[in-house]
C-alpha positions in Angstrom: -13.2 -16.1 -12.6 -14.4 -13.3 -14.9 -15.2 -14.0 -18.5 -12.2 -13.1 -20.8 -9.6 -12.4 -18.2 -9.3 -12.6 -14.4 -9.5 -10.0 -11.6 -5.8 -9.7 -11.4 -5.6 -8.6 -15.0 -8.5 -6.1 -14.4 -6.5 -4.7 -11.5 -3.3 -4.5 -13.5 -5.2 -2.6 -16.3 -6.9 -0.2 -13.9 -3.7 0.6 -12.0 -1.8 0.9 -15.4 -4.1 3.7 -16.6 -4.7 5.6 -13.4 -3.9 4.5 -9.8 -7.2 4.2 -7.9 -8.1 2.4 -4.7 -9.0 -1.2 -5.4 -10.7 -3.7 -3.0 -10.6 -7.2 -4.3 -13.6 -9.4 -3.4 -12.8 -13.0 -4.2 -13.4 -16.6 -3.4 -9.6 -17.2 -3.5 -8.6 -17.4 0.1 -5.1 -18.9 -0.2 -2.3 -16.7 1.1 -0.5 -16.8 -2.2 -3.6 -15.5 -4.0 -3.8 -12.6 -1.5 -0.1 -11.7 -2.0 -0.5 -11.8 -5.7 -3.6 -9.6 -5.6 -2.0 -7.1 -3.4 1.1 -7.3 -5.5 -0.7 -6.3 -8.7 -2.2 -3.2 -7.1 -5.1 -4.1 -4.8 -5.2 -1.9 -1.7 -7.2 -4.5 0.3 -8.3 -8.1 -0.2 -11.5 -9.7 1.2 -12.4 -13.3 0.7 -15.8 -14.9 0.5 -17.8 -15.5 2.5 -17.7 -12.1 4.2 -20.2 -10.1 6.2 -21.6 -6.9 4.8 -20.5 -5.1 8.0 -16.9 -6.1 7.3 -17.2 -5.1 3.7 -18.7 -1.7 4.7 -16.0 -1.1 7.3 -13.2 -1.9 4.7 -14.7 0.4 2.1 -15.0 3.2 4.7 -11.4 2.7 5.7 -10.3 2.8 2.1 -12.2 6.0 1.5 -10.8 7.6 4.7 -7.3 6.8 3.5 -8.0 8.4 0.1 -9.6 11.5 1.6 -6.9 11.9 4.3 -4.1 11.6 1.7 -5.9 14.0 -0.7 -6.1 16.8 1.9 -2.7 16.3 3.2 -1.8 19.7 4.6 1.9 19.3 5.5 4.9 18.5 3.5 3.5 19.0 0.0 7.0 17.9 -1.3 9.3 15.5 0.5 12.9 15.1 -0.7 15.1 12.5 1.0 18.4 12.0 -0.9 17.5 10.9 -4.4 13.9 10.2 -3.5 11.4 12.9 -4.4 7.7 12.7 -3.4 5.1 15.3 -4.4 2.3 14.6 -2.0 -0.2 17.0 -3.6 0.3 15.5 -7.1 0.9 12.0 -5.8 4.1 11.6 -7.9 7.2 9.8 -6.9 10.7 9.7 -8.5 13.9 8.1 -7.4 17.2 9.4 -9.0 15.0 11.3 -11.5 13.1 8.2 -12.6 9.3 8.4 -12.1 7.6 5.4 -10.5 3.9 4.4 -10.8 2.6 3.5 -7.4 -0.8 2.2 -6.3 -2.7 4.4 -3.8 -1.7 2.2 -0.9 1.9 2.0 -2.0 2.0 5.8 -2.2 0.4 6.3 1.2 2.8 3.7 2.7 5.8 5.5 1.2 4.6 8.9 2.4 4.1 7.4 5.9 7.7 6.2 5.9 9.1 9.4 4.4 7.6 11.5 7.1 9.5 9.4 9.6 12.8 8.4 7.8 14.9 5.8 9.5 12.3 5.2 12.2 11.4 1.5 12.5 7.6 1.0 11.9 6.1 -2.2 13.2 3.7 -4.0 10.8 0.8 -3.5 13.3 1.4 0.3 13.4 1.5 0.4 9.6 -1.8 -1.5 9.4 -3.4 0.8 11.9 -2.0 4.1 10.6 -1.9 3.5 6.8 -4.6 0.9 6.3 -6.9 2.1 9.2 -7.3 -1.5 10.3 -8.1 -2.4 13.9 -5.2 -4.7 14.5 -6.7 -6.0 17.8 -9.8 -7.4 16.1 -8.0 -9.3 13.4 -4.8 -11.3 13.1 -4.8 -11.0 9.3 -3.0 -8.3 7.4 0.7 -8.4 8.3 1.3 -10.2 5.0 -0.4 -7.4 3.2 2.3 -5.1 4.6 5.0 -7.4 3.4 3.5 -7.6 -0.1 3.4 -3.8 -0.5 6.9 -3.4 0.9 8.1 -5.9 -1.7 6.3 -3.9 -4.5 7.9 -0.6 -3.3 11.3 -2.3 -3.3 10.7 -3.6 -6.8 9.6 -0.2 -8.1 12.0 2.1 -6.2 15.0 -0.1 -5.3 15.7 -2.9 -2.9 17.9 -0.6 -0.7 15.0 1.9 0.0 13.3 0.1 2.9 15.3 -1.8 5.5 13.8 -4.9 7.2 14.3 -5.0 11.0 13.6 -8.7 11.6 11.0 -9.4 14.2 10.1 -5.7 14.4 9.1 -4.0 11.1 10.5 -1.7 8.4 12.3 1.6 8.1 12.9 4.0 5.2 16.6 4.4 4.4 16.4 7.1 1.7 18.7 10.0 2.2 21.1 8.2 4.5 
């Protein structure tokens, strides 16, 4: 609802130039709108009306993730088969082809890469990657699905295995 172009296009343009954390604040509360927003590069999605306390908590969680990933002290480089992740430079390549990931996609991939072939339930991913308190909110599991779909699109459908009713596992290097 911005003049000229919509928030989705703003997000696309921002992520196309330089991946930065994006929190979408919108009146569009439909699940499809949320999935599209997360799919174009938003790291979090909050619909109006919202409380300032929830907004503040989400911003703090986003900033904690960025800080935690920027000071990552272990595994500066992860290589699993044809998947290469440079944690310090926040670069990813598969079979020698570089991929542009959003900050949350990168953090999610690193989380998986540090535990290859281990099934990660959605709730654990929300807690450990997004810093969400999964006990206080039932929302969010579709956000995980949306980011998994984006990773598959950018790095290959065979990279992440779905374990129906449980979660996901990274299959690189197997």
